[in-house]
Every structure is written in C-alpha cells, then in structure tokens.
KOLMARMI-37141 format. One record per atom (N, C-alpha, C, O, CB): residue in one letter; x, y, z. Coordinates in steps of 0.05 Angstrom, whole numbers, padded with zeros to 5 digits, always signed. Glycine has a CB too. Layout:
N
AXYZ...
This chain:
225
M+01797+02041+02430M+01791+02050+02447M+01758+02059+02454M+01752+02081+02445M+01808+02066+02446L+01740+02048+02467L+01716+02047+02467L+01707+02075+02485L+01720+02084+02504L+01707+02017+02477I+01683+02086+02474I+01673+02104+02489I+01637+02099+02494I+01624+02087+02478I+01682+02131+02474K+01628+02109+02516K+01601+02099+02522K+01580+02112+02496K+01561+02098+02487K+01591+02109+02556E+01585+02134+02488E+01561+02143+02479E+01574+02142+02445E+01597+02146+02439E+01551+02177+02495D+01555+02136+02428D+01555+02135+02395D+01566+02161+02389D+01589+02165+02381D+01524+02131+02379V+01543+02186+02393V+01548+02213+02391V+01561+02227+02418V+01558+02226+02443V+01522+02226+02382A+01577+02239+02397A+01598+02257+02413A+01582+02283+02423A+01565+02296+02409A+01626+02267+02394V+01591+02287+02451V+01575+02314+02465V+01584+02335+02455V+01607+02332+02446V+01578+02319+02497S+01572+02360+02452S+01584+02384+02441S+01600+02398+02459S+01590+02417+02471S+01564+02401+02432N+01625+02392+02463N+01637+02410+02486N+01652+02432+02469N+01667+02446+02483N+01660+02390+02508E+01651+02439+02441E+01666+02460+02433E+01667+02488+02450E+01649+02498+02463E+01655+02464+02408I+01689+02494+02447I+01688+02516+02461I+01686+02548+02442I+01702+02559+02427I+01716+02512+02478E+01666+02553+02448E+01650+02578+02429E+01658+02601+02435E+01649+02616+02453E+01620+02580+02431I+01680+02606+02414I+01691+02636+02419I+01693+02647+02396I+01686+02634+02376I+01718+02640+02432G+01704+02673+02394G+01707+02690+02369G+01730+02679+02349G+01729+02688+02326G+01715+02720+02378S+01744+02665+02355S+01765+02655+02341S+01766+02624+02351S+01752+02614+02368S+01791+02673+02346L+01789+02609+02333L+01790+02582+02340L+01806+02572+02354L+01814+02549+02354L+01790+02569+02324R+01815+02597+02373R+01830+02585+02393R+01820+02586+02419R+01807+02604+02430R+01853+02595+02394S+01827+02562+02429S+01816+02548+02453S+01828+02569+02479S+01850+02579+02486S+01830+02511+02455Q+01801+02570+02488Q+01804+02584+02519Q+01819+02564+02542Q+01830+02572+02562Q+01769+02591+02533I+01819+02538+02535I+01830+02522+02548I+01862+02518+02547I+01872+02517+02525I+01816+02502+02542T+01879+02515+02571T+01903+02507+02566T+01908+02487+02582T+01908+02486+02606T+01921+02526+02568P+01912+02465+02563P+01920+02444+02580P+01946+02445+02590P+01961+02461+02580P+01917+02422+02568C+01955+02428+02612C+01983+02426+02623C+02010+02422+02607C+02033+02429+02612C+01982+02406+02641S+01999+02407+02584S+02022+02400+02560S+02035+02433+02550S+02058+02436+02544S+02004+02380+02528W+02015+02455+02548W+02023+02480+02540W+02023+02500+02565W+02019+02524+02563W+02004+02490+02517K+02028+02488+02586K+02035+02513+02607K+02063+02511+02614K+02078+02498+02600K+02018+02512+02635S+02074+02524+02636S+02104+02522+02635S+02112+02500+02648S+02100+02491+02668S+02117+02545+02647S+02132+02488+02638S+02143+02463+02646S+02151+02458+02676S+02155+02435+02684S+02166+02458+02631E+02153+02480+02691E+02155+02487+02716E+02134+02460+02735E+02139+02445+02754E+02144+02523+02716E+02111+02467+02718E+02083+02456+02728E+02085+02422+02733E+02075+02408+02751E+02058+02465+02703C+02105+02412+02707C+02112+02384+02711C+02121+02379+02734C+02113+02356+02740C+02130+02376+02694Q+02136+02390+02755Q+02155+02379+02775Q+02139+02363+02796Q+02150+02346+02810Q+02172+02403+02788D+02118+02368+02796D+02094+02354+02816D+02082+02330+02805D+02070+02313+02818D+02068+02374+02821C+02086+02330+02775C+02068+02309+02758C+02077+02282+02767C+02101+02277+02773C+02071+02311+02723S+02055+02260+02769S+02065+02232+02786S+02066+02217+02759S+02069+02193+02761S+02041+02216+02813I+02064+02227+02734I+02063+02212+02713I+02088+02230+02690I+02089+02225+02666I+02028+02211+02703Q+02102+02246+02702Q+02123+02257+02691Q+02147+02240+02670Q+02166+02228+02681Q+02134+02268+02714G+02144+02241+02650G+02169+02224+02632G+02151+02199+02615G+02160+02190+02595G+02196+02205+02658E+02121+02189+02628E+02109+02176+02611E+02092+02179+02590E+02078+02162+02578E+02103+02166+02621L+02093+02197+02587L+02071+02207+02563L+02087+02226+02544L+02102+02241+02556L+02041+02226+02576M+02085+02227+02519M+02090+02247+02501M+02078+02272+02502M+02076+02284+02481M+02086+02240+02480C+02065+02286+02529C+02056+02305+02533C+02068+02338+02519C+02054+02358+02515C+02056+02300+02558R+02087+02336+02516R+02097+02362+02501R+02112+02363+02477R+02129+02346+02474R+02114+02374+02517F+02108+02378+02459F+02114+02376+02433F+02143+02369+02433F+02157+02382+02449F+02108+02402+02418E+02157+02350+02417E+02195+02350+02411E+02201+02343+02384E+02186+02328+02371E+02215+02325+02432L+02214+02348+02378L+02223+02345+02349L+02228+02312+02338L+02223+02299+02318L+02252+02361+02346K+02242+02310+02363K+02248+02275+02358K+02231+02266+02359K+02235+02246+02345K+02262+02258+02374D+02207+02266+02367D+02184+02252+02366D+02171+02251+02336D+02168+02231+02321D+02165+02265+02386L+02165+02280+02331L+02164+02273+02307L+02177+02260+02280L+02164+02253+02260L+02162+02286+02304V+02209+02258+02287V+02224+02245+02262V+02218+02220+02264V+02215+02205+02245V+02255+02248+02260K+02217+02212+02289K+02211+02176+02293K+02185+02170+02284K+02180+02146+02282K+02212+02164+02327F+02163+02189+02277F+02144+02181+02270F+02144+02189+02240F+02127+02177+02227F+02124+02190+02287L+02154+02199+02230L+02161+02201+02198L+02177+02176+02189L+02171+02162+02169L+02181+02229+02190L+02196+02170+02204L+02213+02146+02200L+02200+02123+02196L+02207+02108+02177L+02229+02142+02221R+02180+02116+02211R+02164+02091+02221R+02145+02079+02191R+02138+02056+02187R+02140+02104+02251F+02141+02102+02172F+02134+02105+02148F+02142+02114+02130F+02129+02120+02110F+02120+02113+02148L+02167+02118+02132L+02184+02119+02108L+02192+02098+02087L+02196+02105+02063L+02205+02126+02116P+02195+02075+02093P+02202+02052+02077P+02176+02046+02066P+02177+02035+02044P+02215+02028+02092F+02150+02051+02076F+02122+02044+02062F+02120+02072+02039F+02109+02070+02017F+02091+02043+02091G+02129+02091+02046G+02131+02115+02026G+02143+02113+02006G+02131+02117+01985G+02142+02136+02034A+02176+02105+02006A+02187+02103+01985A+02186+02076+01966A+02190+02078+01942A+02209+02109+01992I+02179+02052+01978I+02175+02030+01967I+02146+02036+01944I+02148+02036+01919I+02171+02008+01993A+02123+02040+01958A+02098+02051+01946A+02105+02068+01919A+02101+02058+01897A+02085+02070+01969I+02115+02091+01923I+02122+02108+01901I+02135+02096+01879I+02127+02098+01856I+02137+02127+01910A+02161+02081+01887A+02185+02071+01869A+02159+02048+01854A+02157+02049+01829A+02219+02053+01891G+02146+02034+01867G+02135+02015+01853G+02113+02023+01835G+02110+02010+01814G+02126+01999+01870V+02097+02044+01841V+02078+02057+01820V+02091+02073+01798V+02080+02076+01777V+02058+02075+01834V+02111+02082+01803V+02133+02090+01785V+02142+02073+01762V+02145+02080+01738V+02154+02094+01801R+02147+02047+01775R+02158+02026+01763R+02144+02019+01739R+02153+02017+01716R+02160+02005+01780A+02113+02015+01753A+02095+02007+01739A+02076+02017+01718A+02057+02007+01707A+02085+02001+01752G+02090+02043+01716G+02083+02059+01693G+02056+02072+01702G+02041+02077+01683G+02082+02040+01665Y+02048+02078+01726Y+02025+02095+01735Y+02039+02112+01760Y+02035+02109+01784Y+01996+02074+01746G+02057+02133+01748G+02067+02147+01759G+02044+02176+01763G+02044+02190+01783G+02092+02147+01746R+02030+02178+01743R+02018+02195+01741R+01992+02194+01761R+01982+02216+01767R+02016+02197+01716Y+01976+02163+01773Y+01964+02165+01800Y+01975+02175+01823Y+01961+02179+01843Y+01959+02145+01807L+01999+02179+01822L+02009+02191+01851L+01997+02212+01859L+01988+02217+01881L+02036+02197+01854F+01996+02233+01832F+01980+02259+01840F+01952+02251+01858F+01945+02261+01879F+01969+02278+01810F+01940+02231+01846F+01911+02229+01860F+01911+02217+01894F+01895+02222+01911F+01891+02204+01840W+01936+02199+01897W+01941+02194+01925W+01949+02222+01936W+01937+02229+01956W+01964+02170+01929L+01965+02236+01927L+01979+02263+01939L+01950+02281+01943L+01948+02292+01965L+02007+02280+01914A+01937+02284+01931A+01909+02299+01930A+01897+02285+01959A+01896+02297+01980A+01889+02291+01898Y+01890+02260+01956Y+01882+02251+01977Y+01890+02248+02004Y+01875+02243+02023Y+01878+02238+01971S+01918+02251+02003S+01933+02257+02023S+01925+02284+02042S+01916+02286+02065S+01957+02259+02011I+01934+02307+02019I+01925+02331+02039I+01896+02331+02040I+01888+02341+02061I+01935+02360+02030F+01880+02325+02026F+01852+02319+02040F+01851+02311+02066F+01843+02325+02085F+01838+02300+02028F+01863+02279+02068F+01854+02263+02092F+01866+02274+02118F+01855+02273+02140F+01863+02234+02089F+01896+02287+02113F+01918+02293+02137F+01908+02323+02147F+01914+02333+02168F+01956+02293+02125F+01896+02333+02131F+01896+02372+02135F+01866+02374+02134F+01860+02398+02134F+01913+02397+02103V+01845+02360+02134V+01817+02359+02135V+01803+02346+02148V+01792+02356+02168V+01809+02354+02119W+01798+02314+02139W+01784+02292+02146W+01795+02289+02172W+01780+02291+02191W+01787+02268+02127E+01822+02283+02175E+01829+02264+02199E+01832+02294+02219E+01822+02294+02241E+01863+02239+02194A+01845+02320+02208A+01835+02337+02230A+01812+02350+02242A+01811+02365+02262A+01843+02352+02228R+01791+02342+02227R+01766+02342+02241R+01753+02322+02258R+01737+02328+02275R+01750+02346+02225V+01760+02295+02253V+01751+02271+02268V+01774+02266+02286V+01768+02249+02303V+01744+02247+02250L+01800+02276+02286L+01814+02263+02297L+01835+02284+02325L+01840+02282+02349L+01827+02249+02271C+01839+02299+02307C+01863+02318+02322C+01847+02338+02325C+01863+02358+02324C+01892+02327+02306R+01823+02348+02329R+01815+02375+02342R+01805+02363+02368R+01791+02378+02382R+01791+02396+02323H+01810+02339+02376H+01806+02329+02400H+01826+02325+02421H+01825+02322+02445H+01794+02310+02397C+01846+02324+02402C+01882+02323+02421C+01882+02342+02441C+01867+02360+02433C+01914+02332+02401P+01891+02347+02461P+01902+02371+02474P+01922+02382+02466P+01929+02402+02479P+01907+02368+02497M+01941+02373+02441M+01958+02383+02428M+01943+02407+02411M+01955+02429+02406M+01972+02361+02413W+01921+02402+02403W+01907+02419+02389W+01900+02447+02399W+01897+02467+02385W+01886+02406+02385A+01900+02445+02429A+01892+02469+02446A+01912+02491+02446A+01911+02511+02459A+01887+02462+02475E+01930+02484+02430E+01957+02507+02433E+01947+02535+02426E+01930+02540+02409E+01986+02499+02410D+01959+02551+02439D+01946+02579+02425D+01959+02584+02402D+01974+02603+02404D+01948+02608+02443A+01960+02569+02373A+01977+02573+02350A+01952+02568+02333A+01932+02556+02339A+02005+02552+02347R+01960+02585+02301R+01945+02572+02283R+01951+02551+02270R+01936+02543+02253R+01940+02585+02267I+01974+02537+02277I+01987+02512+02262I+01992+02492+02285I+02003+02499+02306I+02017+02519+02245L+01981+02461+02277L+01987+02444+02299L+02014+02433+02304L+02029+02423+02287L+01971+02425+02297H+02021+02436+02335H+02048+02422+02334H+02048+02397+02353H+02048+02396+02377H+02071+02443+02342C+02048+02375+02334C+02054+02354+02350C+02069+02329+02338C+02081+02332+02316C+02029+02346+02361H+02068+02305+02350H+02086+02288+02345H+02072+02272+02315H+02089+02260+02302H+02091+02270+02374A+02049+02270+02307A+02047+02257+02286A+02038+02276+02259A+02050+02278+02238A+02029+02234+02293N+02010+02290+02267N+02001+02307+02246N+02009+02335+02245N+01993+02352+02241N+01973+02306+02245H+02031+02339+02249H+02047+02366+02252H+02045+02387+02226H+02052+02379+02203H+02079+02358+02258G+02036+02415+02232G+02039+02428+02214G+02010+02433+02200G+02008+02448+02181G+02058+02416+02200V+01991+02422+02211V+01960+02425+02202V+01950+02452+02207V+01952+02462+02229V+01940+02405+02219L+01941+02463+02187L+01925+02489+02192L+01901+02488+02211L+01888+02468+02204L+01914+02500+02166K+01890+02499+02233K+01872+02497+02251K+01852+02510+02241K+01851+02533+02250K+01879+02504+02274I+01828+02502+02221I+01809+02509+02217I+01784+02491+02227I+01764+02488+02214I+01813+02514+02194W+01788+02480+02251W+01765+02470+02269W+01771+02480+02299W+01793+02488+02307W+01764+02436+02268K+01743+02479+02316K+01749+02491+02341K+01762+02467+02355K+01762+02446+02343K+01722+02505+02356Y+01773+02467+02381Y+01787+02453+02400Y+01754+02435+02410Y+01732+02446+02414Y+01806+02476+02427E+01761+02412+02411E+01741+02398+02428E+01752+02377+02446E+01762+02356+02438E+01721+02386+02412P+01748+02385+02473P+01761+02374+02492P+01754+02344+02499P+01770+02327+02507P+01758+02391+02513G+01722+02341+02491G+01714+02312+02499G+01721+02296+02475G+01730+02305+02454G+01683+02308+02506P+01717+02271+02481P+01735+02252+02467P+01716+02239+02443P+01691+02238+02443P+01748+02227+02488M+01739+02229+02418M+01721+02223+02399M+01697+02205+02403M+01696+02189+02422M+01733+02215+02381S+01670+02206+02380S+01653+02192+02381S+01662+02164+02371S+01685+02160+02365S+01635+02203+02369R+01641+02145+02369R+01645+02117+02358R+01645+02124+02323R+01663+02116+02308R+01616+02092+02369W+01628+02138+02316W+01626+02149+02280W+01649+02161+02276W+01660+02156+02254W+01602+02174+02271E+01666+02182+02299E+01691+02193+02286E+01707+02174+02287E+01722+02170+02267E+01704+02216+02297Q+01709+02160+02306Q+01732+02141+02309Q+01732+02118+02288Q+01753+02108+02280Q+01731+02129+02337A+01704+02109+02278A+01705+02095+02255A+01717+02109+02225A+01729+02097+02207A+01676+02086+02253Q+01710+02134+02225Q+01707+02154+02194Q+01744+02152+02198Q+01755+02148+02177Q+01686+02199+02195F+01760+02154+02220F+01787+02161+02222F+01799+02130+02209F+01811+02128+02188F+01797+02170+02256L+01793+02114+02223L+01805+02084+02210L+01797+02081+02179L+01814+02072+02164L+01790+02055+02227L+01775+02088+02171L+01768+02090+02144L+01781+02097+02120L+01786+02087+02099L+01751+02102+02144G+01787+02127+02134G+01805+02142+02121G+01834+02132+02120G+01845+02128+02098G+01803+02166+02131A+01849+02128+02147A+01870+02116+02147A+01870+02092+02129A+01891+02090+02116A+01876+02111+02171L+01854+02076+02126L+01854+02047+02112L+01852+02055+02080L+01862+02041+02062L+01823+02026+02122L+01843+02074+02078L+01843+02085+02045L+01873+02095+02037L+01885+02086+02018L+01819+02115+02041W+01883+02114+02054W+01905+02121+02047W+01926+02096+02041W+01939+02094+02020W+01913+02140+02067I+01926+02081+02059I+01951+02057+02052I+01939+02044+02031I+01956+02037+02015I+01958+02032+02076S+01910+02038+02021S+01908+02019+02003S+01904+02034+01979S+01891+02020+01963S+01887+01999+02009I+01912+02060+01968I+01908+02067+01947I+01933+02059+01922I+01929+02054+01898I+01902+02094+01953P+01963+02061+01938P+01981+02058+01932P+01984+02024+01929P+01996+02015+01909P+01996+02074+01948F+01977+02014+01939F+01980+01978+01941F+01959+01968+01920F+01962+01947+01907F+01969+01962+01975I+01940+01983+01917I+01919+01977+01894I+01922+01991+01865I+01906+01989+01846I+01890+01985+01905I+01941+02002+01864I+01955+02017+01841I+01978+01989+01829I+01978+01976+01808I+01974+02051+01856L+01997+01989+01855L+02009+01964+01847L+02001+01942+01838L+02011+01930+01819L+02020+01956+01860L+01984+01935+01851L+01969+01911+01837L+01957+01913+01806L+01958+01896+01788L+01943+01906+01855A+01948+01938+01806A+01941+01938+01775A+01965+01947+01755A+01965+01950+01731A+01917+01960+01769G+01980+01949+01767G+02009+01948+01747G+02026+01932+01748G+02049+01936+01740G+02025+01967+01749G+02017+01906+01761G+02029+01880+01762G+02046+01877+01775G+02058+01856+01773G+02036+01872+01744E+02056+01897+01796E+02078+01892+01817E+02069+01881+01845E+02065+01893+01867E+02093+01919+01821L+02068+01850+01838L+02057+01837+01860L+02076+01834+01885L+02069+01832+01908L+02048+01810+01852F+02108+01836+01873F+02124+01828+01901F+02129+01860+01919F+02134+01865+01943F+02162+01810+01891L+02124+01879+01895L+02132+01903+01911L+02100+01916+01929L+02098+01937+01942L+02148+01930+01884S+02082+01900+01924S+02058+01907+01932S+02054+01892+01956S+02039+01900+01974S+02037+01902+01913I+02071+01867+01958I+02070+01854+01982I+02085+01867+02006I+02079+01870+02030I+02079+01828+01978V+02111+01875+01987V+02136+01891+02010V+02125+01918+02014V+02136+01927+02034V+02173+01895+01996S+02111+01935+02005S+02099+01958+02015S+02078+01953+02036S+02078+01966+02057S+02088+01971+01992L+02063+01935+02032L+02043+01920+02048L+02053+01919+02081L+02044+01928+02102L+02039+01888+02033L+02080+01899+02073L+02086+01889+02103L+02100+01915+02114L+02103+01913+02138L+02108+01859+02107A+02106+01934+02106A+02120+01957+02108A+02118+01976+02125A+02132+01989+02141A+02119+01967+02090A+02081+01974+02112A+02061+01994+02128A+02057+01982+02151A+02059+01994+02172A+02032+02001+02115I+02050+01956+02150I+02051+01935+02175I+02069+01938+02202I+02065+01943+02226I+02060+01910+02163G+02086+01933+02188G+02110+01945+02207G+02114+01971+02218G+02126+01974+02239G+02131+01942+02195G+02106+01988+02205G+02101+02019+02207G+02086+02017+02233G+02096+02020+02255G+02083+02034+02181L+02059+02011+02227L+02040+02008+02241L+02043+01992+02270L+02035+02003+02291L+02025+01998+02225Y+02049+01977+02270Y+02066+01963+02296Y+02084+01970+02310Y+02086+01961+02332Y+02077+01945+02292T+02099+01987+02301T+02118+01998+02319T+02107+02025+02335T+02115+02034+02356T+02145+02003+02302L+02085+02038+02315L+02074+02058+02327L+02057+02052+02348L+02056+02068+02366L+02062+02072+02310R+02043+02029+02347R+02027+02014+02366R+02044+02014+02394R+02034+02017+02416R+02021+01984+02354R+02068+02010+02390R+02082+01992+02412R+02100+02015+02428R+02102+02017+02452R+02104+01966+02397C+02113+02034+02406C+02127+02054+02412C+02111+02086+02422C+02120+02100+02440C+02143+02054+02388A+02092+02092+02408A+02084+02115+02406A+02056+02117+02419A+02049+02135+02434A+02085+02121+02381C+02043+02099+02413C+02010+02103+02415C+02006+02094+02453C+01985+02096+02466C+01988+02075+02387T+02033+02083+02463T+02031+02082+02490T+02037+02103+02506T+02030+02105+02530T+02044+02064+02499R+02050+02119+02493R+02051+02151+02501R+02037+02169+02494R+02046+02190+02501R+02070+02163+02494C+02011+02172+02479C+02004+02190+02470C+01984+02207+02484C+01972+02195+02502C+01999+02182+02449I+01978+02230+02480I+01960+02242+02498I+01934+02246+02484I+01916+02260+02494I+01970+02267+02508H+01932+02233+02461H+01904+02233+02449H+01890+02203+02458H+01891+02183+02444H+01906+02239+02414F+01877+02206+02482F+01871+02180+02492F+01847+02164+02483F+01842+02141+02490F+01868+02181+02517S+01831+02184+02462S+01804+02173+02452S+01816+02161+02419S+01800+02147+02407S+01775+02203+02450C+01834+02164+02409C+01837+02157+02387C+01844+02128+02390C+01858+02119+02409C+01854+02172+02374P+01832+02112+02367P+01827+02078+02366P+01853+02061+02365P+01855+02036+02364P+01808+02068+02339A+01877+02083+02364A+01907+02060+02368A+01916+02069+02394A+01934+02057+02406A+01938+02064+02341N+01905+02089+02405N+01910+02091+02432N+01913+02066+02458N+01895+02051+02467N+01890+02107+02436T+01939+02069+02466T+01943+02048+02487T+01954+02051+02511T+01967+02033+02522T+01956+02029+02477V+01950+02077+02524V+01958+02091+02548V+01948+02075+02565V+01927+02064+02558V+01951+02119+02552E+01960+02071+02592E+01946+02050+02613E+01924+02075+02627E+01927+02099+02628E+01972+02034+02641Q+01904+02059+02635Q+01882+02076+02643Q+01888+02091+02673Q+01871+02106+02683Q+01856+02058+02644R+01913+02084+02686R+01923+02101+02709R+01935+02128+02697R+01932+02150+02708R+01947+02084+02726I+01946+02124+02679I+01962+02151+02662I+01943+02173+02651I+01947+02197+02651I+01980+02139+02633V+01923+02159+02640V+01896+02172+02633V+01885+02188+02652V+01878+02211+02647V+01876+02154+02628D+01883+02179+02669D+01856+02187+02694D+01879+02207+02708D+01871+02230+02714D+01840+02154+02721A+01902+02201+02713A+01927+02220+02724A+01936+02247+02707A+01945+02268+02716A+01956+02200+02724Y+01931+02242+02683Y+01924+02269+02657Y+01901+02284+02657Y+01900+02309+02655Y+01921+02260+02628L+01875+02262+02660L+01856+02281+02661L+01850+02293+02689L+01841+02316+02688L+01832+02270+02650E+01854+02283+02716E+01857+02296+02740E+01875+02327+02738E+01867+02347+02751E+01873+02273+02757R+01899+02328+02720R+01912+02353+02722R+01903+02372+02700R+01916+02392+02693R+01941+02350+02720N+01879+02366+02690N+01866+02377+02667N+01828+02383+02669N+01812+02375+02653N+01874+02353+02643P+01823+02398+02692P+01794+02394+02700P+01776+02395+02681P+01754+02383+02682P+01786+02411+02717E+01784+02411+02661E+01768+02421+02643E+01759+02399+02621E+01737+02395+02611E+01783+02444+02631I+01784+02388+02617I+01782+02366+02602I+01766+02347+02613I+01746+02340+02600I+01805+02356+02595R+01771+02335+02638R+01762+02315+02642R+01737+02315+02651R+01725+02294+02656R+01775+02303+02654A+01723+02345+02656A+01689+02348+02658A+01680+02336+02623A+01666+02316+02618A+01677+02392+02666A+01691+02350+02607A+01685+02344+02575A+01685+02310+02577A+01666+02294+02574A+01713+02359+02550W+01706+02306+02582W+01706+02270+02579W+01681+02252+02600W+01671+02231+02594W+01742+02258+02592E+01677+02266+02623E+01656+02250+02640E+01626+02256+02635E+01606+02244+02641E+01661+02256+02669R+01630+02282+02620R+01597+02289+02601R+01598+02262+02583R+01578+02248+02582R+01596+02324+02575S+01617+02258+02573S+01611+02233+02546S+01611+02208+02563S+01611+02188+02548S+01638+02228+02518G+01610+02203+02590G+01603+02180+02602G+01629+02167+02613G+01626+02145+02623G+01588+02163+02582Y+01653+02176+02614Y+01679+02167+02620Y+01681+02174+02651Y+01676+02196+02660Y+01702+02180+02601Q+01691+02152+02665Q+01698+02155+02697Q+01716+02141+02703Q+01718+02117+02700Q+01679+02150+02716L+01738+02165+02719L+01755+02157+02731L+01762+02130+02748L+01748+02125+02768L+01756+02173+02741G+01782+02111+02741G+01782+02090+02757G+01764+02068+02744G+01767+02044+02749G+01773+02098+02784G+01746+02077+02728G+01730+02058+02713G+01738+02040+02691G+01761+02044+02684G+01712+02070+02705S+01723+02019+02677S+01733+02014+02660S+01722+02017+02627S+01720+01999+02611S+01738+01993+02669S+01716+02040+02625S+01700+02053+02608S+01715+02056+02578S+01705+02062+02556S+01691+02080+02623R+01738+02052+02582R+01764+02052+02561R+01763+02025+02546R+01780+02020+02529R+01795+02054+02577
C-alpha cells in the first residue's frame, strides 16, 4: 500500500503517558455501530476468534520448522529464533507497524488485536499512516523471521522439510492476505487490501485519524493507496 511521502509526518499524541487521547470508533460503545455504512466489513473490534484464526494460519509453518530444526540436530538454534521473535514482534514490529493501527489507541497498556496480541505498548500511538521506510522495515523483519528456520533446515540437510515449511509459510501468508488483510483496519500495512471506499468510510467516522492521514498526503476518494 503506497503512501505519498517517504517520511512519516509527526502526528504522535504528545501527552504525559503512552495512552492516546484519540478514541477511534473501534473502541467506543458498540451502539455507535448502528448507523455505520460499513458495519460487518472490517475487523474493527477485537474478537478472540479472529486471533485464533490468525494463529492457526501459521501453526503448520511453526510446527514443521521447529520439528525439522530439532531433527536436524540444531535445536539449540531455536533459542536464537525465539530471541529474534521477541525482539521483532514486541519491539521492532510494534514500533514501525502496530503503533499506527487504531487498535493501538485503546486505553490499555497491552495491545488487543487479531494479530500481534499481547504486546506491551512502549510507543505512543501514531494516527498517521506508515512511511515507506517503516513499511520496508516491517517487510524486512518479517522476511528474516520466516527465513531463520528455513536457513537452519537447509544447513542441517533437511531439504524436504525446508521446502514443506516454506510452502506452509506461503500458504499461511496467502490465506492471511485473502481472508484477514481484506478486513483489517491497519490500512497502511503493506499487506492490507481493504477496498478504498471502506477505508474512506472508516476515516470519515474518525476525523482525527483522517486529519493525520491527510497531512501525509492521503485524499478521500483519490488514488493515493
């Protein structure tokens, strides 16, 4: 998803704590959804079933990768993968990706969402879209996360399991793009595929987020995505 400016506009909410003064409609009373023109078309509220579906999409990849690495005799290197996973999901991804999502604006110290659930919010909410540099960092970090067990499997001579784990990862990403990314409210995520009209409708219901996007060059009804 393309954003016009390479450098993100500084739209952070400068307050004494990390909690945002912005309250997107996703965290307001569900009664406000009654007049929503896009009701049911987005995963705009946290539901446990969406998180379970997300985890199940990558369970085959994780199970095959771990089993293969242990079989190859390189089980000790799984600790390196675990350490990188903690750093990537809880620090790096949270910084460049998650803090731009309306789900991050909840008045809570822990992130509740259908993907990176449970992350401690150590960054302030940024209502504007991700910059291209942040998008590139996220893609690089995700690629490294998938590549680490794949490389270990190849080093251990587990060619078959390395191919199977790679196919499982591709399958998980494919179903994610087809089933979740079409409904996710993190519109500037590189994987997001929500229709333009739905994005515009959500932004119209959240004027503070809309203003931050427009300062970054976004235009409702335009072709800036």
